N, C-alpha and C positions, 0 to 999 in steps of 0.2 A: 502492499499499499504506499509507504514510505517512499519508494523506487519511484511510482507511479504520480503521488504527487510530485516529486523534481523534476519527472519531465514533462508536466502538465505545464510549473511552472516557469522552466525553460522556454519553453515553447509559446509559453504565453509573454514572454518578456519578446522574446524573438518580435511576437505580432506588433508590439506596441511602439516595436523603433519603426514599422514602414509606415510608410508613408499614410495616414488618417485618410482618404480620399479614395483608396487605392484597396477593392477588394482581397480578402486574405483567408487562405483558408486554413482551417485545423484540424487536422485529421485526415480523414477523408471525406464530411461532407460537409460542416459547419463553417459558413462561408463568413467574414463578416464583415460592413457598408457602414457606411458614416447614416450613428442615428439619426431618425427623423428629427428630432431639434437639436440646439446646442448642449453638450454639456458641460458648457462652463470650465472647463478644466479639469472635472474631474474624470478617475481613471476608469475608464470602460471599456468594454465592445459589446458593437448592437450586431446582433445577427437575426434577420427576416426569412418565413417563409419555410420552417422549418416544419415540414412533416410530421402528427403525429398517430396517422393513420389514411388511411388512401380515401378517402370520402375528401368530393370538390372542396368542401371551405372545414378541412380540419388542421390548419396550423400556426402556428404561434411564431411572435416575435419574441426575443430577449434576450435586455442588457444585463452582462456580465462583467460586476468590480475584477478588477487588480487586485486577485488575492492569491498570496500562496498556501492560506487553508479552503476546503470548503469554505462555501457560503449558506447564507440562509435561501428564502426564496421566497417570494411573493406574487403565487398567483392572480392576472385578472379575466376576470369575466363581462367581457359587455353586456348591457342593458340591451333589452328594442324588442318586450313583449315575447324570446321567444321567434320571433318575424322579422327583424330586422337590427342594424347594426354592423359591426365591424369589428379586430381590434386595433386597427388604426384610432378608434375611439380614444385611447391616452397621448395621442401624437400631439393632441393641445389640448389647451384648458376648455371647459364646460361650464353652461351653465351661468354665462356670463361673467366668468370668470371665476367661477364661486370653487368651484373643482379643477386646480390647478397641476394638472399632475407631470408637467415638464419639471418641473419646481419638488412636487416628491416623491418623481423617479429619481433625479438628483440627488436625491436627500437618502431615500434608502442604498442608492450605490454607496455614496460617503460611506454608511454604519455599513460599508462589505453586507451589502442585502443584492442578490440578484433579482431582478425584474421578466416576468411572461405573463404574455397577452396573450391572449386566445381566441379567434373563431370560433362558431363550430355550425352545426350543421344548422337549418332554420324549419320551422316551422309550414309545412305549404300553406297556402292561406286557400286554395281548397279540395277537400278529400285527402286532408291530413291522416292517416289511420298507426300510425305510431306513439302518437303524443308527446308531452316535455319528457318524457324518459329516457327520449332519442339524443337532443341536445341536452341536457345533461351528464347523462352517459359519455357524451362525447367530453366532456370539461371533465369527467372523471377521469379516463384514459388519456386524456393529456397529463394531467397531471402523477399518472401510474408512468405515462412513456419519460417525461422526465427522473421519474424516481429511478425509471431502468437503464437512465444515463448518465443517472450524478455526475460519474469520474468523468466525464468527456465536458460536464457544465460547470463542474467543480463546485458542485450542489452538495450541501449536506445531507442529507434524505429525510436527517431525522426534525430538522427547522422549516416545516413549509409553513407558509399560512397562505389559505384562499381571500379573494375579495373579488368583487362586484359590485354593479351599481342595477336593479331594478331585477330582473330576471335572469343576469351573473351574480346578482348576491343573495336571491333563493336558492336558486344552482350551488351557491358559496353551501349555502347554511343545508341546502338535503345532503352535498357531499356529507360537510364536518359531521350532523347529527346521525348519519347511519352507520349502525355496525362494520364493522371491517367488511371488504367486499373487494377484498383481494382473493384471486380462486388461484390458492397454491397447487393444484390441477395441471393447470390451463396450458394445451398447447403454446400457446403464446406467452415466452419470458415478461411482455407490461404488465399483464391481464395479472398476471403473477403479486405485484407489486401490492404496497400497502395504499390503504384510502384515506388513513387519518392525518390528522394536525395539526399543527400544534394552535391554529388560532382560524377567526373567522373575523375578513372589517368590509361591513356588505352598508351600500347606502342604500335608500330610498326601494327595499325590500319587500317582497312578498315576507309574511310569518308562516305562511300554509298552500296548499295548492289542494286542501283539501275541500273546497271553493264553500259546500251548501253548509257543510258544516261546521268548517271555522269561524266564515267570515258572516254567517247568522248568528251564530250563538257563542258567539267570543269577539273577534272584532270589529264587530258593529251592533254589536249588541244596542249601545248607548242608542241609537239611531231608530230601534228595533223595524231594522232593513230583513225584509224576507227572501226567501226564495225567489221568488214571483217577483220582487226589485231589479233582482243580480243580473236572472234572465233575461226581464228585458234592457238592460243595458248593457249584455255578455254575452248573447247566444254563440255568435262566431267563435269567441271567444275559446268558449266550453268547449265546443266542436274541437276544437283543435288542439287544447291541452289534456284531453279524455281521448282522442281519436276516433272521435263519435259524430256518425252523422243522421242520427236521429233518436228519440224521448226513450224509443225502447230500449237500445242502444246502451245508451246511459244507465235505465234505470237494471240493470244487469248484474249480477252478484261480481262480474269480471271487472267492474268500472268500479264500484265499492273498494273492490281489493285495489285497483290501484289507487285509487282516491287516497287509503293507508297508507300506502307507499309512499305518498308522496306528502305525506300531513309532516313538517318540518315539525309544528308542535309538538306532536306527542310524539315525534322520533326525536327530540332534546333529552338526555336523560345526563345523572350525575361523572360519567367517565367522557361528557365530552368535552370542547375545549374550549377557549376563553371565548367572548364576540365583542367585535365592535360595528354596535349600529347607528346609522343618521338617518331619520327620518324629516327632516326639519324645511324642506325645499316649501312645503302648500301653507295655505293656512287650514287652521283646523275646521271644517264646517263638513255637512252632512255631505256622505260617496254619493256621484252621481249630481251632486251640484253643478251647477256652471263653473266654477274652479277648482273643483274638484278631480283626482283620479282615483280612484279606488284601491285601485293597487300600491297604491302609495302615501296611502295617507297613512298619516300618526299610528293609530292606534297598530298598525302591524308592527311597529316595533317597542309600541306597549304590553302586546302581549308576548313578543321575544321575550322579554326583562322580567313578564312576572315567573312567565314558564321559567326561566333560566334561576329568577331568585329561588325558584320553589324545589330546587334541582340540585341547587349550590353551584351553578355554575357561574365562574365568573364572569363582568360583565360590565360594559364602557357604553352607555348607551344612551342618546339623544328624540325625544322626539317634541314635534309642537310646534308652529310657528303661529303667530295670531293669535292664540297664545300658546307662547311655549308653555309644554307642559312638563317636561323631563330634561333636566340638562344633569350630567354626570357630575360631582365637585371636583373631578380629577383635569376636569375641563380637554381631554386628551385627544389629541389630533388622532385620525387613524395609522397617520407612520409612523408615532411618536407610540401606539401601542403595537404597531408592526415590533418596533424596533425595539420593544420593552420586553414583548413574549417568544420575539425568537432569541433572546438574550440570558434565555431563563435556565 
């Protein structure tokens, strides 16, 4: 192991001596090129479009800090309702500058934390049959792929955090709250890798994809929201989320089981990793009112915090805008959370 680390360090030093604009290859398949945003003197390398599966949209980009020892890693999954978005979401600031990804990524790299941004298979706008477990399983595989190539990326397998916004945040929670999903007997060595991580940092995530039960009975209980109200606004999304095309298909034992499998609130147990959650973009108003997006409502964060507190999972949570309902007294940012948790 020490010999391999020494070889990696020597190779990395040789690479960083090259012209920064000239793509260079590490090993047989890792090509470095110029970062899509200025690194401002941070010593790191960028590689893009690394395939973790053979599908059309299963690639990731990665920034690797210059380090003689294996580093921690943050894996970011973009949002977009599982129907849009891409890995280049983090190339620029978002939400009018409120989310400054270039600055955040530079902070992580300065603290010897690598950063990967993942794209995944999107749901079909018509005739979707697999539902959200399809894109979420892609992100799971990306995690396992990087772990299976940890030496190549100089990553410490035991120090990985999942992050994302909206659907990407929900996906990160789903992976983290599941029990170990490694398949040690699988013929594919990637799928033998662990899916357990040290933490999750999620902005505007959904608390559960068991929408009928959780959104009615927990998330939006304050508003007396009914399943009929949700269906009136989410029929198309419900079809895509569960891969159904009729009420009869939805009202089946198979979909009951599916909903249970994507219920992050129920999956969250005492042995799960620490979480950082921020649902503060929008005013706290009833779901489906003109100014609100139900899937990003502050009360998703409320339910995640309540469940985490109940089972004893460490959490840093912020939710509510006009009014602010809860703000963690630490005032810890998501990058500070990543630095702290990966340093433990």
